[in-house]
C-alpha atoms as one frame of an Amber mdcrd trajectory, in Angstrom:
protein
  -0.316  -0.160  -0.145   2.311   2.501  -1.111   1.890   6.731  -0.623   2.996
   9.421   0.082   1.999  11.702   3.047   1.139  15.405   2.284   0.506  17.309
   6.039  -2.446  19.931   5.203  -2.033  20.460   9.277  -0.697  19.600  12.752
  -3.948  17.001  13.096  -4.808  15.969   9.206  -2.683  14.414   6.998  -3.591
  13.802   3.297  -2.536  10.630   1.555  -1.294  10.916  -2.051  -1.952   7.841
  -3.977   0.196   5.996  -6.138  -1.442   5.430  -9.438  -0.388   1.581  -9.319
  -3.333   1.374  -6.394  -6.943   2.591  -6.923  -8.035   5.913  -4.670 -11.146
   3.997  -3.075  -9.257   0.557  -2.538  -6.851   2.471  -0.457  -9.009   4.249
   1.287 -10.251   0.864   2.481  -7.611  -0.646   2.932  -6.502   1.822   6.030
 -10.255   1.263   6.977  -9.495  -2.149   7.413  -6.370  -1.602   9.498  -6.338
   1.846  11.203  -8.582   0.479  14.004  -6.040  -2.270  14.469  -3.728   0.206
  14.855  -5.058   2.065  17.375  -5.497  -1.155  19.361  -1.840  -1.094  18.965
  -1.045   2.244  20.212  -3.766   2.038  22.775  -1.588   2.862  25.907  -0.901
   6.395  24.462  -3.003   9.064  25.726  -3.388  10.576  22.237  -2.844   7.822
  19.493  -0.541   9.365  17.049  -0.707   8.218  12.722   2.923  10.092  11.479
   4.480   9.332   8.503   6.369   6.842   9.997   4.065   4.659  11.084   1.671
   4.560   8.307   4.403   3.204   6.535   5.344   0.101   8.872   1.336  -0.477
   7.821   0.984  -4.072   6.389   1.071  -3.514   2.923  -1.895  -5.130   0.298
  -0.695  -6.696  -3.148  -3.417  -7.211  -5.616  -3.850  -6.519  -9.369  -5.136
  -3.170 -10.628  -8.269  -4.802 -11.782  -9.012  -6.441  -8.229  -8.922  -3.364
  -6.975 -11.175  -1.394  -9.185 -13.397  -3.792  -8.301 -13.198  -4.624  -4.148
 -12.844  -0.428  -4.039 -16.133  -0.006  -6.246 -18.377  -2.211  -4.412 -17.191
  -1.047  -1.161 -17.461   2.050  -2.069 -21.775   1.398  -3.321 -22.179   0.049
   0.180 -21.081   3.453   1.221 -23.139   5.508  -1.021 -26.413   3.436   0.009
 -25.096   3.940   3.600 -25.550   7.449   2.929 -28.848   7.642   1.030 -30.084
   5.703   4.472 -29.085   7.840   7.225 -30.737  11.016   4.882 -33.582   8.897
   4.600 -33.362   8.403   8.042 -33.246  12.196   8.427 -36.046  13.395   6.513
 -38.006  10.855   8.052 -37.171  12.541  11.360 -38.044  15.515  10.421 -41.484
  14.755   9.217 -42.043  13.518  12.216 -40.976  15.852  14.254 -43.497  18.936
  11.958 -46.543  16.479  12.121 -45.919  16.413  15.822 -45.498  20.273  15.785
 -48.580  20.616  13.666 -50.748  17.737  15.451 -49.958  19.046  18.689 -50.923
  22.599  17.621 -53.836  22.947  19.971 -53.630  25.475  23.228 -51.926  24.282
  26.643 -54.505  23.136  28.924 -53.179  20.427  31.380 -49.819  19.827  33.223
 -47.377  17.285  32.539 -47.656  16.488  36.086 -51.659  15.848  35.985 -51.282
  13.710  32.872 -47.809  11.928  33.733 -46.252   9.801  36.750 -42.697  10.060
  37.382 -40.606   7.004  38.681 -36.812   7.051  38.910 -34.399   4.548  38.984
 -30.995   4.007  41.385 -29.056   0.731  38.697 -25.374   2.257  38.130 -24.320
   1.717  35.078 -21.188  -0.692  36.120 -24.628  -2.764  37.544 -25.271  -3.315
  33.897 -24.160  -6.888  32.002 -22.751  -7.226  28.819 -25.276 -10.088  27.532
 -29.110 -10.995  29.742 -32.273 -11.707  29.222 -33.295  -7.891  29.929 -32.609
  -4.890  28.308 -31.045  -1.817  30.420 -31.698   1.783  28.747 -29.639   4.167
  29.230 -28.738   7.818  28.021 -28.205   6.245  24.711 -30.580   3.908  23.971
 -29.216   0.166  24.930 -26.505  -0.067  27.587 -27.046  -3.366  28.682 -28.832
  -6.473  30.308 -30.191  -7.940  33.143 -31.109 -11.038  34.784 -34.468  -9.567
  36.552 -36.476  -6.093  35.083 -37.445  -3.435  37.211 -40.370  -2.264  35.342
 -43.032  -4.058  33.399 -44.979  -1.224  31.467 -44.434   0.809  28.809 -42.908
   3.857  29.698 -41.515   7.518  28.096 -37.838   7.319  28.936 -36.132  11.063
  29.714 -32.257  11.854  30.569 -32.417  13.723  33.749 -29.141  14.153  33.807
 -25.523  14.913  31.729 -25.454  15.826  28.132 -28.315  13.848  27.071 -30.596
  15.417  29.445 -33.774  16.230  28.225 -33.716  13.470  25.339 -36.849  11.330
  25.710 -37.225   8.109  23.941 -40.219   5.243  24.215 -39.481   1.893  26.037
 -41.737  -1.338  26.041 -42.212  -4.642  27.741 -39.861  -5.553  30.318 -36.818
  -3.665  30.771 -34.524  -1.028  33.183 -33.093   2.118  33.179 -29.976   3.213
  34.207 -30.189   5.995  37.081 -29.351   8.771  35.130 -33.069   8.688  33.398
 -36.385   9.189  34.750 -39.380   7.185  33.284 -42.772   8.018  32.888 -46.232
   6.426  32.774 -49.466   7.863  31.826 -52.352   8.166  34.441 -55.852   7.446
  33.481 -57.414   9.324  30.756 -54.227  10.157  28.579 -52.492   8.016  25.611
 -48.740   7.748  26.724 -47.634   7.706  22.876 -49.342  10.997  22.038 -47.338
  12.335  25.540 -44.311  10.547  24.218 -44.399  12.858  21.375 -45.344  16.371
  23.018 -42.280  15.619  25.247 -40.288  14.672  22.089 -40.460  18.222  20.897
 -41.365  20.177  24.397 -38.643  22.925  25.234 -36.628  21.779  27.944 -34.688
  24.368  28.142 -36.168  26.469  30.320 -35.608  23.757  33.138 -32.284  23.073
  32.633 -30.253  23.319  35.653 -26.211  23.291  36.529 -23.787  24.592  34.878
 -20.286  21.544  34.834 -23.431  18.524  34.758 -27.305  19.972  33.375 -30.029
  18.431  35.084 -33.435  18.556  35.032 -36.471  17.872  37.402 -40.217  16.257
  37.259 -40.645  18.892  39.483 -39.910  22.097  37.934 -41.027  20.433  34.664
 -43.867  18.817  35.791 -45.849  22.593  36.333 -45.923  23.360  32.007 -48.558
  23.298  30.061 -48.923  20.682  27.207 -51.721  19.813  24.701 -54.169  17.527
  26.061 -57.118  16.870  23.550 -59.893  14.105  23.803 -58.435  10.481  24.524
 -59.993   9.500  20.609 -58.134  12.542  19.304 -55.135  11.651  21.064 -54.552
   8.285  20.044 -55.601   8.895  16.561 -51.863  11.546  16.515 -50.505   9.191
  18.379 -51.474   6.151  15.556 -50.088   7.971  12.507 -46.811   9.407  14.040
 -46.040   5.936  15.822 -46.436   4.748  11.254 -43.765   7.113  10.515 -41.547
   6.385  13.478 -42.096   2.792  13.251 -41.145   3.357   9.261 -37.563   5.180
  10.359 -37.026   1.639  12.697 -37.514  -0.072   9.690 -34.793   1.749   7.514
 -32.307   2.356  10.851 -32.307  -1.288  10.281 -31.389  -1.390   6.754 -28.985
   0.591   7.603 -27.338  -1.702  10.160 -27.438  -4.543   7.529 -25.294  -2.683
   5.164 -23.078  -1.691   7.910 -23.191  -5.060   9.321 -21.771  -6.233   5.529
 -19.476  -3.546   5.503 -17.659  -4.578   8.383 -17.311  -7.942   7.233 -16.143
  -7.293   4.134 -13.585  -5.363   5.137 -12.672  -8.098   7.652 -12.502 -10.703
   5.131 -10.806  -8.995   2.084  -8.580  -7.224   4.474  -6.954  -9.886   5.901
């Protein structure tokens, strides 16, 4: 994998590929090798890829025709992944826009009047890598446990840290890390509708703390949100849930392409 290095600044280097190599092939060959390089220098506080260390990376020898085929295939997968990401972003924008439009009623109900707030004391170091029941953290599933703490659908809301105010929805039997609260609906209210309301709710005025931001239910629970009749709530929730389902389907497709790419990088560049 012969190439020359041209410095652009102290943190970025550009690689000029020799004419005997295909650009895409070299690009993906580097992608396959760089994680292993980082592992080898993991003891360093700040891993550095210098010109000398780059030149020590293992070379790959194959025909230029074969390089073109490999590079083209992996580039097509990358293009598909990029397309999937754009599809997901557009669907998220659509769902948010519709949620804002469909909930454009006069705010008439305090959050605390339609939702119950529950806390968790589970710490991340108590979570296992394997288990029967999911454990949710600030960024989704963060591990597993052998027994669930929650046995019903709930709105999960991050109350501490950089993701404060992030809202998600969980179903079935599961647990949550103590940095999140979980909210359940009171009688006469649709939990899924309230989830979409909180998804577009502005939590910024209720944040406290400088280094580590927090939000407290006792504060934002006093805020008013629009709550039409229960039937209307369910209608809105059903419509928005269909878009959310489509987003999850597209995410699954995207992950399948990512897995395919990881497999090919590992298999083609041994």
